[in-house]
DOTI-650158 format. One record per residue (C-alpha): x, y, z; residue number from 0. Coordinates in pm, 1 decimal, padded with zeros to 6 digits. Each point is the difference from the previous one (the first is absolute). Example, Ala and Ser with C-alpha at 12.3 -4.5 7.8 and 13.67 -1.06 7.14 Angstrom:
<r x="01230.0" y="-00450.0" z="00780.0" num="0"/>
<r x="00137.0" y="00344.0" z="-00066.0" num="1"/>
REM end
This chain:
<r x="09375.4" y="08723.8" z="10025.1" num="0"/>
<r x="00206.0" y="00320.9" z="-00026.3" num="1"/>
<r x="-00254.4" y="00208.6" z="00193.3" num="2"/>
<r x="00023.5" y="00297.5" z="-00232.3" num="3"/>
<r x="-00216.8" y="00282.6" z="00129.4" num="4"/>
<r x="-00049.1" y="00367.8" z="-00075.0" num="5"/>
<r x="-00100.9" y="00276.2" z="00238.0" num="6"/>
<r x="-00250.2" y="00178.4" z="-00225.4" num="7"/>
<r x="00013.0" y="00311.5" z="00212.8" num="8"/>
<r x="00373.8" y="00035.9" z="-00065.7" num="9"/>
<r x="00018.3" y="-00125.3" z="-00361.5" num="10"/>
<r x="00029.0" y="00278.8" z="-00256.7" num="11"/>
<r x="-00012.9" y="-00229.9" z="-00302.8" num="12"/>
<r x="00345.5" y="00101.2" z="-00111.8" num="13"/>
<r x="00068.2" y="-00342.4" z="-00148.7" num="14"/>
<r x="00360.9" y="-00020.6" z="00121.5" num="15"/>
<r x="-00062.3" y="-00341.5" z="00154.6" num="16"/>
<r x="-00116.1" y="-00140.8" z="-00335.1" num="17"/>
<r x="00289.7" y="00166.5" z="-00193.1" num="18"/>
<r x="00266.1" y="-00140.0" z="00239.3" num="19"/>
<r x="-00140.5" y="-00356.7" z="00011.4" num="20"/>
<r x="00254.0" y="-00218.9" z="-00178.0" num="21"/>
<r x="-00256.9" y="-00258.2" z="-00114.2" num="22"/>
<r x="-00266.3" y="00261.2" z="-00080.0" num="23"/>
<r x="-00259.1" y="-00173.9" z="00216.3" num="24"/>
<r x="-00136.0" y="00318.6" z="00161.2" num="25"/>
<r x="-00279.9" y="00169.1" z="-00183.5" num="26"/>
<r x="-00204.7" y="00308.0" z="00076.6" num="27"/>
<r x="-00364.8" y="-00094.8" z="00008.7" num="28"/>
<r x="-00133.5" y="00297.0" z="00188.8" num="29"/>
<r x="00274.1" y="-00082.7" z="00256.0" num="30"/>
<r x="00313.9" y="-00211.5" z="-00038.4" num="31"/>
<r x="-00040.8" y="-00379.0" z="00015.6" num="32"/>
<r x="00207.7" y="-00309.2" z="-00076.2" num="33"/>
<r x="-00137.7" y="-00199.1" z="-00288.0" num="34"/>
<r x="00215.2" y="-00314.8" z="00039.9" num="35"/>
<r x="00135.8" y="-00066.7" z="00350.0" num="36"/>
<r x="00190.2" y="-00310.3" z="-00110.0" num="37"/>
<r x="00234.7" y="00217.6" z="-00201.1" num="38"/>
<r x="00079.8" y="00236.2" z="00284.9" num="39"/>
<r x="00353.6" y="-00060.4" z="00121.3" num="40"/>
<r x="-00042.6" y="00195.2" z="00318.9" num="41"/>
<r x="00249.3" y="00283.4" z="-00063.0" num="42"/>
<r x="-00226.5" y="00256.4" z="00179.6" num="43"/>
<r x="00088.4" y="00269.7" z="-00250.0" num="44"/>
<r x="-00365.6" y="00102.7" z="-00009.2" num="45"/>
<r x="00010.3" y="00071.8" z="00375.4" num="46"/>
<r x="00335.2" y="00184.4" z="-00030.5" num="47"/>
<r x="-00085.3" y="00219.9" z="-00299.4" num="48"/>
<r x="-00344.3" y="00121.4" z="00114.8" num="49"/>
<r x="00038.1" y="00374.8" z="00072.3" num="50"/>
<r x="-00290.6" y="00010.7" z="00245.2" num="51"/>
<r x="00054.0" y="-00327.3" z="00180.9" num="52"/>
<r x="-00329.6" y="-00148.5" z="-00120.3" num="53"/>
<r x="00119.8" y="-00352.9" z="-00082.3" num="54"/>
<r x="00048.6" y="-00296.4" z="00231.6" num="55"/>
<r x="00113.5" y="-00343.8" z="-00106.7" num="56"/>
<r x="00110.4" y="-00332.3" z="00154.6" num="57"/>
<r x="-00115.6" y="00120.1" z="00338.8" num="58"/>
<r x="00228.1" y="00303.1" z="-00019.9" num="59"/>
<r x="-00129.8" y="00352.5" z="00014.2" num="60"/>
<r x="00165.5" y="00339.2" z="-00058.7" num="61"/>
<r x="-00016.2" y="00061.2" z="00376.6" num="62"/>
<r x="00244.4" y="-00289.8" z="00051.2" num="63"/>
<r x="00250.9" y="00151.6" z="-00241.8" num="64"/>
<r x="00260.3" y="00270.7" z="00034.9" num="65"/>
<r x="-00051.3" y="00310.5" z="-00214.8" num="66"/>
<r x="00304.2" y="00051.0" z="-00223.8" num="67"/>
<r x="00004.7" y="00377.5" z="-00035.3" num="68"/>
<r x="00312.0" y="00135.1" z="00170.5" num="69"/>
<r x="00098.8" y="-00334.9" z="00138.2" num="70"/>
<r x="00256.7" y="-00125.5" z="-00254.7" num="71"/>
<r x="00371.5" y="00059.9" z="00076.4" num="72"/>
<r x="00168.6" y="00277.8" z="-00189.5" num="73"/>
<r x="00222.8" y="-00117.8" z="-00285.9" num="74"/>
<r x="00319.2" y="00099.7" z="00179.2" num="75"/>
<r x="-00107.4" y="-00185.6" z="00314.3" num="76"/>
<r x="-00076.3" y="-00312.1" z="-00208.5" num="77"/>
<r x="00333.7" y="00027.2" z="-00177.9" num="78"/>
<r x="00178.7" y="00023.6" z="00334.1" num="79"/>
<r x="-00185.5" y="-00307.1" z="00127.7" num="80"/>
<r x="00090.2" y="-00210.3" z="-00302.3" num="81"/>
<r x="00362.7" y="00118.8" z="-00012.3" num="82"/>
<r x="00043.4" y="-00012.9" z="00379.3" num="83"/>
<r x="-00122.8" y="-00354.8" z="00063.8" num="84"/>
<r x="00275.2" y="-00242.2" z="00090.9" num="85"/>
<r x="00034.3" y="-00370.3" z="00043.4" num="86"/>
<r x="00024.5" y="-00043.9" z="00383.8" num="87"/>
<r x="00226.1" y="-00282.3" z="00129.1" num="88"/>
<r x="00007.6" y="00095.7" z="00369.6" num="89"/>
<r x="-00310.5" y="-00011.6" z="00217.5" num="90"/>
<r x="-00095.3" y="00072.3" z="00355.9" num="91"/>
<r x="-00130.1" y="-00306.7" z="00190.2" num="92"/>
<r x="-00322.3" y="00174.2" z="00112.0" num="93"/>
<r x="-00286.9" y="-00091.7" z="-00230.7" num="94"/>
<r x="-00224.4" y="00234.1" z="-00195.5" num="95"/>
<r x="-00338.8" y="00038.6" z="00165.5" num="96"/>
<r x="-00267.6" y="-00233.3" z="-00144.3" num="97"/>
<r x="-00232.0" y="00287.7" z="-00090.9" num="98"/>
<r x="00274.6" y="00167.8" z="-00201.1" num="99"/>
<r x="00078.8" y="-00325.4" z="-00179.9" num="100"/>
<r x="-00368.9" y="-00034.9" z="-00085.7" num="101"/>
<r x="-00017.5" y="00354.4" z="-00130.4" num="102"/>
<r x="00308.1" y="-00066.1" z="-00214.7" num="103"/>
<r x="-00150.6" y="-00320.1" z="-00142.0" num="104"/>
<r x="-00345.2" y="00150.3" z="-00057.7" num="105"/>
<r x="00153.4" y="00295.2" z="-00187.5" num="106"/>
<r x="00225.1" y="-00212.2" z="-00218.9" num="107"/>
<r x="-00304.8" y="-00220.3" z="-00072.4" num="108"/>
<r x="-00126.5" y="00281.1" z="-00218.5" num="109"/>
<r x="00284.7" y="-00053.4" z="-00247.7" num="110"/>
<r x="-00128.2" y="-00066.6" z="-00357.6" num="111"/>
<r x="-00015.3" y="-00356.3" z="-00137.3" num="112"/>
<r x="-00058.1" y="-00129.8" z="-00351.5" num="113"/>
<r x="-00372.9" y="00007.4" z="-00089.8" num="114"/>
<r x="-00053.4" y="00083.0" z="00366.5" num="115"/>
<r x="00049.6" y="-00368.2" z="00089.8" num="116"/>
<r x="00105.1" y="00076.3" z="00360.5" num="117"/>
<r x="00169.6" y="-00339.7" z="00017.8" num="118"/>
<r x="00319.0" y="00082.5" z="00189.3" num="119"/>
<r x="00033.3" y="-00224.9" z="00301.9" num="120"/>
<r x="00186.1" y="00148.9" z="00297.7" num="121"/>
<r x="00178.8" y="-00231.6" z="00241.2" num="122"/>
<r x="00092.7" y="00200.4" z="00307.5" num="123"/>
<r x="00215.7" y="-00091.9" z="00299.9" num="124"/>
<r x="-00027.7" y="00291.5" z="00235.6" num="125"/>
<r x="00059.9" y="-00172.2" z="00335.5" num="126"/>
<r x="00370.6" y="00056.5" z="00081.7" num="127"/>
<r x="00017.8" y="-00327.4" z="00200.0" num="128"/>
<r x="-00125.6" y="-00194.2" z="-00301.2" num="129"/>
<r x="00247.1" y="00181.4" z="-00226.3" num="130"/>
<r x="00286.9" y="-00098.5" z="00232.2" num="131"/>
<r x="-00109.2" y="-00367.3" z="-00000.6" num="132"/>
<r x="-00044.1" y="00004.2" z="-00376.9" num="133"/>
<r x="00339.6" y="00162.2" z="-00041.7" num="134"/>
<r x="00175.6" y="-00253.5" z="00226.0" num="135"/>
<r x="-00149.5" y="-00289.3" z="-00200.7" num="136"/>
<r x="00086.4" y="00159.0" z="-00336.9" num="137"/>
<r x="00366.9" y="00051.4" z="00094.5" num="138"/>
<r x="00030.6" y="-00351.6" z="00144.7" num="139"/>
<r x="-00157.7" y="-00173.6" z="-00298.9" num="140"/>
<r x="00170.1" y="00228.1" z="-00252.2" num="141"/>
<r x="00341.8" y="-00098.8" z="00136.1" num="142"/>
<r x="-00091.0" y="-00364.9" z="-00032.4" num="143"/>
<r x="-00129.7" y="00049.0" z="-00353.2" num="144"/>
<r x="00323.0" y="00173.3" z="-00104.1" num="145"/>
<r x="00199.5" y="-00296.8" z="00131.4" num="146"/>
<r x="-00220.4" y="-00275.1" z="-00140.8" num="147"/>
<r x="-00164.3" y="00138.1" z="-00315.4" num="148"/>
<r x="00126.4" y="00349.2" z="-00100.3" num="149"/>
<r x="-00143.8" y="00184.9" z="-00298.5" num="150"/>
<r x="00147.3" y="-00096.4" z="-00334.4" num="151"/>
<r x="00122.0" y="00352.1" z="-00070.1" num="152"/>
<r x="00327.0" y="00034.6" z="00187.6" num="153"/>
<r x="-00031.8" y="00375.6" z="00058.0" num="154"/>
<r x="-00344.2" y="-00056.2" z="00161.9" num="155"/>
<r x="00128.9" y="-00282.7" z="00217.5" num="156"/>
<r x="00303.5" y="00203.9" z="00110.9" num="157"/>
<r x="-00225.7" y="00299.1" z="00086.1" num="158"/>
<r x="-00222.7" y="-00202.8" z="00228.3" num="159"/>
<r x="00295.6" y="-00180.3" z="00158.7" num="160"/>
<r x="00146.3" y="00340.9" z="00079.4" num="161"/>
<r x="-00334.3" y="00111.8" z="00145.9" num="162"/>
<r x="-00011.3" y="-00305.3" z="00228.1" num="163"/>
<r x="00361.3" y="00037.7" z="00103.7" num="164"/>
<r x="-00033.5" y="00368.8" z="00096.6" num="165"/>
<r x="-00311.1" y="-00071.9" z="00200.8" num="166"/>
<r x="00166.9" y="-00286.8" z="00182.7" num="167"/>
<r x="00337.8" y="00161.2" z="00065.6" num="168"/>
<r x="-00092.7" y="00371.7" z="00032.4" num="169"/>
<r x="-00371.0" y="00002.4" z="00067.4" num="170"/>
<r x="-00039.4" y="00213.2" z="-00315.5" num="171"/>
<r x="-00353.2" y="-00048.2" z="-00117.0" num="172"/>
<r x="00009.0" y="00061.0" z="-00377.0" num="173"/>
<r x="-00329.4" y="-00181.1" z="-00071.3" num="174"/>
<r x="-00229.8" y="00179.2" z="00247.0" num="175"/>
<r x="00209.2" y="00305.8" z="00108.5" num="176"/>
<r x="-00152.7" y="-00021.6" z="00342.9" num="177"/>
<r x="-00338.0" y="00113.3" z="-00136.5" num="178"/>
<r x="-00294.7" y="-00078.5" z="00233.4" num="179"/>
<r x="-00242.2" y="-00053.4" z="-00287.7" num="180"/>
<r x="-00012.2" y="-00126.7" z="-00356.2" num="181"/>
<r x="-00253.5" y="-00077.8" z="-00268.7" num="182"/>
<r x="-00009.5" y="-00206.3" z="-00314.3" num="183"/>
<r x="-00228.0" y="00060.1" z="-00297.0" num="184"/>
<r x="-00130.6" y="-00265.3" z="-00236.2" num="185"/>
<r x="-00272.8" y="-00021.6" z="-00256.7" num="186"/>
<r x="-00186.5" y="-00276.2" z="-00185.3" num="187"/>
<r x="00166.7" y="-00115.4" z="-00320.1" num="188"/>
<r x="-00338.6" y="00068.5" z="-00165.3" num="189"/>
<r x="00015.8" y="00374.5" z="00093.3" num="190"/>
<r x="00032.5" y="00201.8" z="-00323.9" num="191"/>
<r x="00290.6" y="00224.6" z="00108.3" num="192"/>
<r x="00122.9" y="-00166.4" z="00323.9" num="193"/>
<r x="00365.0" y="00106.1" z="-00020.7" num="194"/>
<r x="-00079.7" y="00364.6" z="-00056.0" num="195"/>
<r x="-00277.5" y="-00004.6" z="00259.1" num="196"/>
<r x="00232.1" y="-00131.3" z="00271.5" num="197"/>
<r x="00275.9" y="00245.2" z="-00079.2" num="198"/>
<r x="-00237.6" y="00294.8" z="-00008.1" num="199"/>
<r x="-00148.0" y="-00099.0" z="00337.1" num="200"/>
<r x="00341.2" y="-00013.5" z="00163.0" num="201"/>
<r x="00098.5" y="00330.8" z="-00159.9" num="202"/>
<r x="-00303.7" y="00168.5" z="00148.9" num="203"/>
<r x="00069.0" y="-00174.2" z="00333.3" num="204"/>
<r x="00351.1" y="00128.8" z="00006.6" num="205"/>
<r x="-00085.8" y="00359.7" z="-00086.7" num="206"/>
<r x="-00279.5" y="00015.5" z="00258.0" num="207"/>
<r x="00242.8" y="-00155.3" z="00252.6" num="208"/>
<r x="00243.4" y="00286.0" z="-00061.6" num="209"/>
<r x="-00261.2" y="00263.1" z="00085.6" num="210"/>
<r x="-00061.2" y="-00189.1" z="00328.6" num="211"/>
<r x="00372.8" y="-00011.4" z="00080.1" num="212"/>
<r x="-00002.0" y="-00375.8" z="-00041.1" num="213"/>
<r x="00305.2" y="-00154.9" z="-00170.1" num="214"/>
<r x="-00031.5" y="-00267.8" z="-00270.9" num="215"/>
<r x="00225.7" y="-00231.7" z="-00201.1" num="216"/>
<r x="-00080.6" y="-00187.6" z="-00316.5" num="217"/>
<r x="00138.2" y="-00342.4" z="00084.4" num="218"/>
<r x="00084.1" y="-00220.9" z="-00298.2" num="219"/>
<r x="00226.7" y="-00219.9" z="00212.3" num="220"/>
<r x="-00284.7" y="-00107.0" z="00227.5" num="221"/>
<r x="-00223.7" y="-00052.2" z="-00306.6" num="222"/>
<r x="00265.5" y="-00229.5" z="-00155.1" num="223"/>
<r x="00026.1" y="-00205.9" z="00319.0" num="224"/>
<r x="-00372.5" y="-00049.3" z="00029.4" num="225"/>
<r x="-00063.3" y="-00056.6" z="-00366.5" num="226"/>
<r x="00278.5" y="-00238.9" z="-00096.2" num="227"/>
<r x="00232.3" y="-00101.4" z="00287.2" num="228"/>
<r x="-00255.9" y="-00076.3" z="00270.0" num="229"/>
<r x="-00323.1" y="-00022.7" z="-00206.0" num="230"/>
<r x="-00199.7" y="-00184.6" z="00272.7" num="231"/>
<r x="-00008.9" y="00331.2" z="00185.4" num="232"/>
<r x="-00251.9" y="00129.4" z="-00249.2" num="233"/>
<r x="-00261.1" y="-00253.8" z="00111.1" num="234"/>
<r x="00077.5" y="00054.8" z="00367.3" num="235"/>
<r x="-00043.3" y="00371.6" z="-00052.1" num="236"/>
<r x="-00342.9" y="-00058.5" z="-00155.3" num="237"/>
<r x="00093.4" y="00111.7" z="-00348.1" num="238"/>
<r x="-00237.8" y="-00185.6" z="-00242.7" num="239"/>
<r x="00158.8" y="-00260.5" z="-00223.1" num="240"/>
<r x="-00130.5" y="00164.6" z="-00318.7" num="241"/>
<r x="00155.7" y="00338.3" z="00087.0" num="242"/>
<r x="00311.0" y="00160.5" z="-00148.9" num="243"/>
<r x="00218.7" y="00144.0" z="00273.4" num="244"/>
<r x="00074.5" y="00365.7" z="-00061.1" num="245"/>
<r x="00237.5" y="00155.8" z="00241.1" num="246"/>
<r x="00078.4" y="00035.9" z="00370.1" num="247"/>
<r x="00012.9" y="00328.0" z="00187.0" num="248"/>
<r x="00146.0" y="00066.2" z="00339.3" num="249"/>
<r x="-00126.4" y="00291.0" z="00202.3" num="250"/>
<r x="00020.6" y="00161.6" z="00343.0" num="251"/>
<r x="00121.7" y="00303.0" z="00186.4" num="252"/>
<r x="00332.6" y="00094.7" z="-00159.0" num="253"/>
<r x="00321.1" y="00016.8" z="00205.4" num="254"/>
<r x="00162.5" y="00231.9" z="-00253.1" num="255"/>
<r x="-00101.2" y="00348.1" z="-00107.8" num="256"/>
<r x="00078.9" y="00138.8" z="-00342.1" num="257"/>
<r x="00051.9" y="00371.2" z="-00030.0" num="258"/>
<r x="-00049.8" y="00079.8" z="-00367.0" num="259"/>
<r x="-00094.2" y="-00136.2" z="-00342.0" num="260"/>
<r x="00257.0" y="-00158.7" z="-00229.8" num="261"/>
<r x="00025.0" y="00107.7" z="-00363.2" num="262"/>
<r x="00002.3" y="-00232.3" z="-00299.2" num="263"/>
<r x="00001.2" y="00262.4" z="-00273.8" num="264"/>
<r x="-00241.5" y="00023.8" z="-00288.2" num="265"/>
<r x="-00205.6" y="-00297.0" z="-00116.6" num="266"/>
<r x="00131.7" y="-00198.0" z="-00290.8" num="267"/>
<r x="-00268.3" y="00048.0" z="-00262.9" num="268"/>
<r x="-00017.7" y="-00087.9" z="-00363.6" num="269"/>
<r x="-00255.4" y="00227.4" z="-00158.4" num="270"/>
<r x="-00157.8" y="-00122.0" z="-00318.4" num="271"/>
<r x="-00219.5" y="00152.3" z="-00267.3" num="272"/>
<r x="-00243.6" y="-00182.2" z="-00219.4" num="273"/>
<r x="-00062.1" y="00094.3" z="-00360.5" num="274"/>
REM end
């Protein structure tokens, strides 16, 4: 059941809900109604587009939503956010408050997914003590793996040997950067656009984090360790066996403050015409 309902006192019969329905399953029969609930893919566009707030669906009502008028960031502010975000590799030890982490996750959860599958699986380690124990085990086992069964690609093996050596001799934490929290995203292999969905989720997560003054780092090194060097960690982390591992992201209160955007010049674009 999608629980589609119309407040008849507010509905002005404009038909926008029907026009914006991707599958065309909303019809105006005196008032709007869904003719085939099985084809609804729960995008909630009907709720979002209604100018008078007359439509509720999936247990959600307009009163639970945020009006958009005047709330979007100005284009220059958005450009500064995108150009000003940085990969943070130094973190303060104090953790981010649980309610702020939840707000960050709940906001990023609104990222789009292919056919609205909502199949991204988030594995979160937000307890700094657990992160420390996990980190200690990873470094210990990674050093053993590099000695006993290093990756076949020499450059990869040399990279992880260097990472272990710097941690052991200098205490330089390249893998976790001292971050108090991290998350991993995965998705079922059956998901129609799993790779894009996971990347989009983390992109939204990162940009929201920047607005909250929370630092982030896309961590391909940690992903490589968990996926191929110490693969048993996936099961111990609770990542389902039929999932593709997407990426890891560190986050926490940054110990470095950037003062300005960087500039990368104009986009490289190949414009084409079709005749």
